[in-house]
C-alpha distance (Angstrom), angle and dihedral (degrees) to the residues before:
residue distance angle dihedral
M1 . . .
E2 3.80 . .
G3 3.75 128.7 .
L4 3.92 94.5 61.1
K5 3.80 116.1 112.0
V6 3.79 141.8 156.2
S7 3.83 121.8 -127.9
D8 3.75 131.8 -170.5
A9 3.85 115.4 -144.9
N10 3.82 139.8 174.2
L11 3.77 109.1 -136.6
I12 3.83 137.0 -177.7
V13 3.88 115.0 -149.7
Y14 3.81 116.4 -163.9
V15 3.73 114.2 -139.1
H16 3.88 129.3 -165.5
P17 3.77 111.9 -121.6
S18 3.95 90.0 -122.5
K19 3.99 84.8 68.3
S20 3.84 94.3 51.6
N21 3.74 91.8 108.2
K22 3.87 92.4 50.9
I23 3.84 101.3 43.2
S24 3.68 97.3 151.8
Q25 3.79 94.4 50.6
A26 3.75 90.2 48.2
I27 3.84 93.1 50.7
L28 3.85 92.9 48.5
R29 3.78 91.2 47.5
E30 3.82 89.4 54.1
L31 3.82 95.7 46.0
S32 3.85 90.7 45.2
S33 3.80 87.4 63.0
L34 3.88 87.7 67.9
L35 3.61 94.6 56.2
F36 3.91 119.3 118.8
K37 3.79 91.2 -1.1
F38 3.77 125.5 111.7
S39 3.72 110.9 -109.1
E40 3.81 116.8 -156.8
T41 3.86 88.2 -162.9
F42 3.80 91.7 61.1
D43 3.77 96.6 27.0
G44 3.81 93.7 -128.7
V45 3.67 149.8 58.5
V46 3.77 113.7 -73.6
L47 3.85 108.0 -127.3
A48 3.73 102.4 165.7
Y49 3.82 140.6 -11.2
D50 3.84 144.6 -159.3
V51 3.73 119.1 -163.3
S52 3.68 142.1 -176.8
I53 3.91 130.4 -169.4
L54 3.87 111.3 -112.3
D55 3.82 95.5 -168.3
K56 3.72 128.6 26.5
N57 3.77 88.8 -161.2
A58 3.78 107.5 83.0
K59 3.85 122.1 -155.7
I60 3.79 112.5 -122.3
L61 3.81 116.3 -138.1
S62 3.72 122.1 -140.2
G63 3.78 120.3 -122.6
I64 3.81 140.0 84.2
H65 3.70 90.6 -61.1
P66 3.92 106.1 37.5
Y67 3.83 99.7 -149.6
F68 3.83 112.6 -174.7
G69 3.79 124.1 -136.6
V70 3.85 118.2 -130.1
S71 3.83 114.9 -158.9
L72 3.74 115.3 -137.8
K73 3.78 141.7 179.2
A74 3.74 114.0 -142.4
N75 3.75 138.4 -167.1
L76 3.82 108.6 -155.2
L77 3.79 128.1 -165.2
L78 3.87 104.5 -149.6
F79 3.82 138.0 -170.1
S80 3.81 108.7 -148.3
P81 3.71 112.2 163.7
K82 3.83 117.4 -169.7
P83 3.81 135.5 -174.7
N84 3.82 112.5 -75.2
M85 3.73 92.7 18.4
L86 3.93 118.4 131.9
L87 3.73 113.9 -123.8
E88 3.77 132.7 178.7
G89 3.84 129.7 -141.1
K90 3.72 148.4 149.2
V91 3.81 122.0 -94.4
V92 3.89 109.4 -122.7
K93 3.77 101.3 169.7
L94 3.86 140.1 13.4
T95 3.74 133.0 -162.9
Q96 3.68 134.5 166.2
E97 3.81 87.9 -101.5
S98 3.81 102.0 42.7
I99 3.76 153.4 2.2
H100 3.75 119.3 -128.3
V101 3.86 120.9 -151.8
I102 3.73 137.0 -174.6
V103 3.87 115.0 -147.1
L104 3.90 120.9 -157.8
G105 3.75 87.6 -11.4
F106 3.90 96.5 -76.5
S107 3.71 110.7 53.4
S108 3.85 119.6 77.4
A109 3.83 124.6 -147.9
I110 3.83 133.0 -174.9
I111 3.81 127.7 -158.4
I112 3.86 110.0 -165.4
D113 3.74 125.2 -153.1
E114 3.84 96.4 -97.0
D115 3.80 87.7 59.1
I116 3.70 97.1 52.3
R117 3.75 113.1 89.6
E118 3.84 119.2 -113.8
E119 3.78 94.7 -112.2
F120 3.85 90.1 69.9
K121 3.75 111.0 80.8
Y122 3.85 123.3 -168.7
R123 3.78 114.4 -123.5
A124 3.81 132.9 178.9
K125 3.75 122.9 -172.4
H126 3.84 129.5 161.3
G127 3.79 88.4 -8.0
D128 3.79 93.7 -56.2
E129 3.79 114.0 124.6
L130 3.86 125.9 -159.7
Y131 3.75 147.1 143.4
A132 3.80 113.0 -122.4
S133 3.83 128.2 -165.8
T134 3.77 116.7 -121.0
S135 3.80 91.1 -155.0
N136 3.79 98.6 47.4
K137 3.82 115.3 29.3
R138 3.75 92.3 -162.5
H139 3.85 91.3 57.9
K140 3.74 105.2 93.0
I141 3.79 134.1 150.7
K142 3.78 121.8 -154.2
V143 3.71 142.2 144.6
G144 3.85 107.5 -49.6
T145 3.72 94.1 22.4
M146 3.79 115.1 135.3
I147 3.84 107.3 -134.8
R148 3.81 138.3 -175.5
F149 3.83 114.6 -137.4
L150 3.77 138.7 169.7
V151 3.78 121.1 -111.3
K152 3.92 114.3 -119.4
S153 3.75 97.8 173.2
F154 3.97 141.2 -16.8
D155 3.71 125.1 -141.7
E156 3.77 103.5 -148.8
E157 3.84 97.9 -166.0
I158 3.80 97.3 53.9
L159 3.86 96.9 24.0
H160 3.86 91.1 -124.4
I161 3.80 123.5 152.7
S162 3.73 129.1 -154.5
G163 3.79 109.1 -150.1
S164 3.73 141.3 -172.1
L165 3.89 135.3 -149.1
I166 3.87 91.8 -173.0
P167 3.91 94.6 109.7
A168 3.85 119.4 81.8
H169 3.80 93.2 -125.7
T170 3.85 92.6 61.2
G171 3.72 127.9 86.9
S172 3.91 136.3 67.2
I173 3.78 107.1 7.0
R174 3.75 90.3 -145.7
C175 3.66 94.4 54.4
L176 3.82 96.6 41.3
D177 3.95 91.4 49.5
K178 3.92 89.4 47.1
N179 3.79 89.6 52.4
S180 3.74 92.0 49.7
E181 3.84 92.9 48.4
D182 3.86 88.3 50.6
G183 3.80 88.3 66.7
S184 3.78 106.0 -93.2
L185 3.80 114.3 163.3
M186 3.74 115.4 -90.4
D187 3.68 108.1 -124.4
R188 3.81 128.8 -172.5
S189 3.81 93.5 -86.2
T190 3.73 92.1 49.7
R191 3.79 92.4 51.2
K192 3.86 88.5 48.0
R193 3.74 90.4 52.9
R194 3.80 95.2 48.7
E195 3.85 88.5 47.9
S196 3.80 87.0 52.4
T197 3.70 93.7 51.2
C198 3.87 92.6 52.8
L199 3.87 87.1 52.0
S200 3.79 90.3 50.6
W201 3.67 91.5 51.8
K202 3.83 89.9 50.4
V203 3.84 86.1 54.0
L204 3.86 92.0 50.4
D205 3.95 88.3 48.0
W206 3.67 86.7 55.7
V207 3.80 89.7 54.9
K208 3.79 92.1 46.4
Q209 3.84 91.1 54.2
R210 3.77 88.1 55.5
L211 3.86 92.2 51.7
A212 3.81 87.7 52.4
S213 3.80 86.6 59.7
N214 3.66 95.2 49.1
F215 3.74 94.4 -94.3
V216 3.86 85.4 137.5
T217 3.81 87.5 82.8
S218 3.77 92.5 66.2
K219 3.67 118.4 101.9
G220 3.66 89.3 -132.6
I221 3.88 97.8 63.6
N222 3.80 91.3 40.1
S223 3.80 92.1 57.3
F224 3.75 91.3 43.1
L225 3.75 90.1 52.6
Q226 3.87 93.9 46.7
L227 3.74 93.5 50.7
C228 3.86 97.6 42.6
R229 3.78 98.3 41.1
H230 3.82 94.3 104.6
S231 3.83 99.8 22.0
T232 3.66 126.9 92.6
A233 3.93 128.8 14.8
L234 3.83 87.9 -133.5
L235 3.80 93.3 60.5
R236 3.76 97.5 40.2
P237 3.82 98.1 83.8
F238 3.84 89.5 49.4
L239 3.78 92.4 47.7
D240 3.79 93.8 48.5
Y241 3.88 85.4 54.8
V242 3.75 90.8 52.5
V243 3.77 95.0 50.2
H244 3.82 91.7 49.2
K245 3.88 88.9 45.1
R246 3.67 91.5 54.9
């Protein structure tokens, strides 16, 4: 899945003097306030972090309340979807006019009827709703299906994504991957997706390394795991590893 990246940053966290005997807790509390919010500074939603203090000598600020600034070096795991990127998510609702998806357990996405390619036809029978492909009877999208879709736009304030199923390489992940395994030709879009998958695994390896160094105690990774536990198929093997590790 595209949209995940790791970023290095030098930060300064301002701590109240009353917290001087609990610096680590104060720093983690400040950094936790960044989680699952879009940051213009980092151009993405902060999912997790790993920090180290650069200088043990903090700079005291002048004023009525002399806060002191602690210099940090941080590794941030960011979610930064851009137009034309491929994302993966779980379908949570279907109507004749739209498909509603949740990405990484926290970001909502909607695909309206005009952005669903013509081969998918809406059907409702005995209370069950789904979109079925007219060219491949096994290609179906219903509640609970993991799908791959194209990003049209991303609302940074409410973390809402507008998506599209127009491209041929979008739809049910299970069906798309099976077709690829059956020997379908690898076009440019497929190669790009596979390269992106490799990049995503590199991102997850980065998180795994932090777990090995007790990063799991951070509120950031715990929140990330809690929200992603039942999200994308891509993250599931990694999360199963984490649960076993813990």
